[in-house]
TORVOGU-173352 format. One record per residue (C-alpha): residue number from 0; residue in one letter; chain; x, y, z. Coordinates in steps of 0.1 Angstrom, whole numbers, plus 5000, padded with zeros to 4 digits. Each point is the difference from the previous one (the first is absolute). Layout:
REM TORVOGU-173352
NUM|A|A|X|Y|Z;
...
//
This chain:
REM TORVOGU-173352
0|M|A|8842|3352|8296;
1|K|A|4962|5002|5006;
2|L|A|4978|5030|4991;
3|W|A|4975|4989|5026;
4|G|A|4998|4984|5035;
5|G|A|5021|5026|5019;
6|R|A|4982|4992|5033;
7|F|A|5009|4962|4999;
8|E|A|5029|4988|5021;
9|T|A|5007|4968|4980;
10|G|A|4997|4992|4963;
11|P|A|4975|4978|4983;
12|G|A|5004|4962|5000;
13|E|A|5016|4983|4970;
14|V|A|4968|4986|4986;
15|F|A|4982|5033|5003;
16|E|A|5030|5017|4983;
17|R|A|4999|4977|4970;
18|F|A|4962|5003|4998;
19|G|A|5001|5038|5000;
20|N|A|5029|5005|4976;
21|S|A|4987|5012|4966;
22|L|A|5030|5014|4981;
23|H|A|4999|4971|4975;
24|F|A|4967|5014|4986;
25|D|A|4995|5036|5012;
26|R|A|5033|5010|4985;
27|R|A|4980|5008|4968;
28|L|A|4989|5031|5019;
29|I|A|5035|5014|5003;
30|D|A|4996|5027|4973;
31|C|A|4968|5011|5016;
32|D|A|5015|5000|5034;
33|I|A|5029|5022|4988;
34|R|A|4979|5025|4981;
35|G|A|4976|5003|5029;
36|S|A|5029|5005|5025;
37|Q|A|5015|5027|4977;
38|A|A|4967|5018|4999;
39|F|A|4997|4997|5038;
40|A|A|5036|5014|5004;
41|R|A|4989|5030|4979;
42|A|A|4970|5004|5024;
43|L|A|5024|4998|5030;
44|E|A|5021|5028|4985;
45|R|A|4969|5022|4995;
46|V|A|4992|4998|5037;
47|G|A|5036|5006|5011;
48|I|A|5009|4965|5012;
49|L|A|5026|4996|4973;
50|T|A|5023|5027|4987;
51|A|A|5004|5005|4963;
52|E|A|5034|4983|5002;
53|E|A|4986|4970|5019;
54|L|A|4972|4997|4975;
55|E|A|5024|4999|4971;
56|Q|A|5021|4974|5018;
57|I|A|4971|4978|5007;
58|V|A|4984|5003|4965;
59|H|A|5034|4993|4984;
60|A|A|5005|4969|5022;
61|F|A|4965|4987|4990;
62|E|A|5009|5005|4963;
63|Q|A|5031|4979|5005;
64|I|A|4980|4973|5016;
65|R|A|4975|5000|4972;
66|V|A|5027|4995|4974;
67|E|A|5017|4972|5019;
68|A|A|4967|4983|5007;
69|A|A|4996|4993|4962;
70|A|A|5027|4973|5003;
71|P|A|4990|4966|5015;
72|A|A|5032|4999|5021;
73|F|A|4986|5030|5020;
74|Y|A|4979|4975|5021;
75|E|A|5026|4973|5005;
76|G|A|5006|4994|5036;
77|A|A|4974|5024|5012;
78|A|A|4985|4989|5033;
79|D|A|4976|5029|5004;
80|E|A|4964|4991|5009;
81|D|A|4985|5020|4972;
82|V|A|5007|5025|4973;
83|H|A|4994|5030|5022;
84|T|A|5027|4989|5025;
85|L|A|5023|4993|4971;
86|V|A|4996|5034|4985;
87|I|A|5006|5018|5034;
88|R|A|5031|4979|5007;
89|K|A|5014|5009|4966;
90|L|A|4991|5036|5005;
91|K|A|5019|5002|5033;
92|E|A|5030|4983|4984;
93|R|A|5002|5028|4974;
94|A|A|4987|5030|5018;
95|G|A|5011|4993|5036;
96|K|A|4980|5011|5031;
97|V|A|4980|5026|4980;
98|G|A|4982|4969|4986;
99|D|A|4983|4996|5034;
100|K|A|4979|5031|4993;
101|I|A|4981|4984|4972;
102|H|A|4975|4984|5023;
103|T|A|4992|5032|5019;
104|G|A|4963|5003|5002;
105|R|A|4994|4969|4977;
106|S|A|4987|4966|5011;
107|R|A|5005|4966|4985;
108|N|A|4962|4998|4995;
109|E|A|4998|5030|4976;
110|Q|A|5033|4991|4983;
111|V|A|4988|4965|4991;
112|S|A|4967|5014|4989;
113|L|A|5018|5026|4978;
114|D|A|5023|4974|4984;
115|T|A|4971|4976|4993;
116|R|A|4978|5027|4985;
117|M|A|5028|5013|4978;
118|W|A|5008|4964|4988;
119|L|A|4963|4991|4994;
120|R|A|4992|5032|4980;
121|E|A|5029|4992|4976;
122|E|A|4990|4963|4998;
123|C|A|4965|5011|4991;
124|A|A|5013|5021|4972;
125|D|A|5022|4972|4987;
126|L|A|4971|4975|5001;
127|Q|A|4977|5025|4982;
128|A|A|5026|5003|4972;
129|L|A|5001|4962|4997;
130|L|A|4962|4998|4999;
131|C|A|5000|5026|4972;
132|S|A|5024|4978|4981;
133|V|A|4978|4970|5004;
134|M|A|4969|5019|4989;
135|G|A|5019|5014|4970;
136|H|A|5008|4964|4989;
137|L|A|4964|4990|5004;
138|L|A|4989|5028|4977;
139|E|A|5027|4990|4974;
140|L|A|4987|4964|5000;
141|A|A|4964|5012|4998;
142|Q|A|5008|5021|4969;
143|L|A|5021|4973|4984;
144|Y|A|4971|4976|4999;
145|S|A|4971|5024|5002;
146|G|A|4976|4977|4981;
147|A|A|5008|4967|5017;
148|I|A|4971|4982|5015;
149|V|A|5006|4978|5031;
150|P|A|4978|4981|5024;
151|G|A|4989|5015|5033;
152|Y|A|4997|4977|5029;
153|T|A|4978|4996|5031;
154|H|A|5010|4973|5025;
155|M|A|5024|4986|4974;
156|R|A|4973|4995|4975;
157|R|A|4997|5019|4967;
158|A|A|4973|5026|5003;
159|Q|A|5001|5028|4974;
160|A|A|5023|5010|4972;
161|V|A|5019|5032|5006;
162|L|A|5026|5021|4982;
163|W|A|5036|4995|5010;
164|P|A|5004|5037|5009;
165|H|A|4969|4998|5022;
166|Y|A|5016|4972|5020;
167|L|A|5034|5018|5003;
168|L|A|4984|5033|5010;
169|A|A|4983|4983|5029;
170|Y|A|5035|4996|5015;
171|F|A|5008|5036|4989;
172|E|A|4972|5011|5023;
173|M|A|5013|4978|5029;
174|F|A|5035|5014|4997;
175|L|A|4987|5036|4997;
176|R|A|4982|4995|5034;
177|D|A|5033|4986|5013;
178|W|A|5017|5032|4988;
179|E|A|4974|5021|5018;
180|R|A|5005|4980|5032;
181|F|A|5037|5007|5000;
182|E|A|4993|5036|4993;
183|D|A|4978|5001|5031;
184|A|A|5026|4981|5020;
185|R|A|5027|5024|4990;
186|R|A|4978|5030|5009;
187|R|A|4994|4985|5035;
188|A|A|5037|4993|5005;
189|N|A|5012|5034|4987;
190|I|A|4993|5019|5033;
191|L|A|5029|5011|5021;
192|P|A|5001|4985|5036;
193|L|A|5032|5018|5012;
194|G|A|4993|5023|5029;
195|S|A|4977|4975|5017;
196|G|A|5026|4987|5024;
197|A|A|4995|4967|5017;
198|L|A|4964|5008|5010;
199|A|A|4992|5036|5008;
200|G|A|5020|5022|4976;
201|S|A|5034|5016|5003;
202|G|A|5012|5025|5024;
203|F|A|5017|5020|4972;
204|P|A|4983|5025|4977;
205|F|A|5007|4981|4967;
206|D|A|4984|5014|4969;
207|R|A|4983|4968|4989;
208|E|A|4986|5015|4968;
209|A|A|5036|5009|4990;
210|I|A|5012|4965|5007;
211|A|A|4971|4986|4979;
212|R|A|5009|5022|4971;
213|D|A|5037|4990|5004;
214|L|A|4991|4963|4997;
215|G|A|4972|5004|4974;
216|F|A|4971|4991|5022;
217|D|A|4965|5012|4992;
218|G|A|4993|5011|5036;
219|I|A|5005|4992|5037;
220|T|A|4983|4977|5024;
221|R|A|4975|5016|5023;
222|N|A|5001|4979|5032;
223|S|A|5033|4988|5016;
224|M|A|4983|4971|5020;
225|D|A|4985|4987|4967;
226|V|A|5034|5001|4983;
227|S|A|5016|4979|5027;
228|G|A|4978|4970|4993;
229|D|A|4988|5006|4964;
230|R|A|5008|4972|4976;
231|D|A|4969|5005|4978;
232|F|A|5021|5014|4972;
233|A|A|5021|4968|4999;
234|L|A|4968|4979|5000;
235|D|A|4987|5020|4971;
236|F|A|5031|4992|4980;
237|L|A|4998|4963|5009;
238|Y|A|4963|4999|4990;
239|A|A|5008|5017|4967;
240|S|A|5029|4975|4994;
241|T|A|4978|4970|5009;
242|V|A|4972|5009|4976;
243|T|A|5025|5007|4972;
244|M|A|5016|4966|5005;
245|I|A|4965|4983|5000;
246|H|A|4993|5017|4966;
247|L|A|5034|4990|4986;
248|S|A|4995|4964|5013;
249|R|A|4965|4999|4984;
250|L|A|5014|5012|4966;
251|A|A|5028|4975|5002;
252|E|A|4977|4971|5008;
253|D|A|4977|5010|4971;
254|W|A|5029|4998|4976;
255|I|A|5012|4967|5015;
256|L|A|4966|4985|4995;
257|Y|A|4992|5015|4966;
258|S|A|5033|4987|4986;
259|S|A|4996|4965|5013;
260|E|A|4989|4971|4979;
261|E|A|4965|5000|5016;
262|F|A|4993|5035|4988;
263|G|A|5025|5006|4973;
264|W|A|4990|5033|4986;
265|L|A|5030|5020|5011;
266|E|A|5037|4994|4994;
267|L|A|5028|5014|5022;
268|G|A|5033|5009|4983;
269|D|A|5033|4987|5012;
270|N|A|5007|5033|5017;
271|V|A|4969|5004|5022;
272|T|A|5014|5031|5017;
273|S|A|4991|5021|4970;
274|G|A|4964|5009|4995;
275|S|A|5005|4997|4962;
276|S|A|5006|4963|5004;
277|L|A|4964|4993|5007;
278|L|A|4982|4988|4969;
279|P|A|4964|4990|4997;
280|Q|A|4995|4970|4978;
281|K|A|4983|5007|4967;
//
């Protein structure tokens, strides 16, 4: 079953089929796809496309799919091209022909955009929490050896003596900027695209503001043509992630060097996953 290509008389070639299949990685979007589809079903009921009974049937079927998707065996033998096709197939297996109504007035473009935006905003929040944990450990280390004096380097040469907390707080500032970048990326992603259609909007009078509230979005997109091709919010996330990894790599390289025999003023504990294992030499 395809959710696209209705005008084609023959199917895609085998090589193209394998190239286009994405279920092995986009299945991480399944919870977002289900929640987004449930909200859209409620929007369909508000404009009279679904009855109250049909809405209950569809929402319940989606809940069953969500529970079952938590088990790895859920995906065994699935030949669907992507997570969206998988979810619709499972919906029809449980809800029957009424499941066909779920795509009334909704395009694949806006569905993919919705799922990705929902997933990214949650990933941003998770990464911000991890950054806060790292920054907290840096503060603990700074307080633990608040009077320790360490060498500061320029171009791998000793330049000026600095306090250990001053060195650590330099990384605190980097990670704080990373936190702010994820905050900005989340803000840009957290705009509802539903109602944009494939290109020029939907022919149904959906209350987009109500859908946005239902799914926890800050607002709605303003231009349907922009939504169709917009991937800026994904690039914002990738940029924030890249800069964060650069900062983490820089910190790791510092500690590798400073704990080596050539430098020798820092000792790593056996369990280097814990910030408290980092001990400056006296």
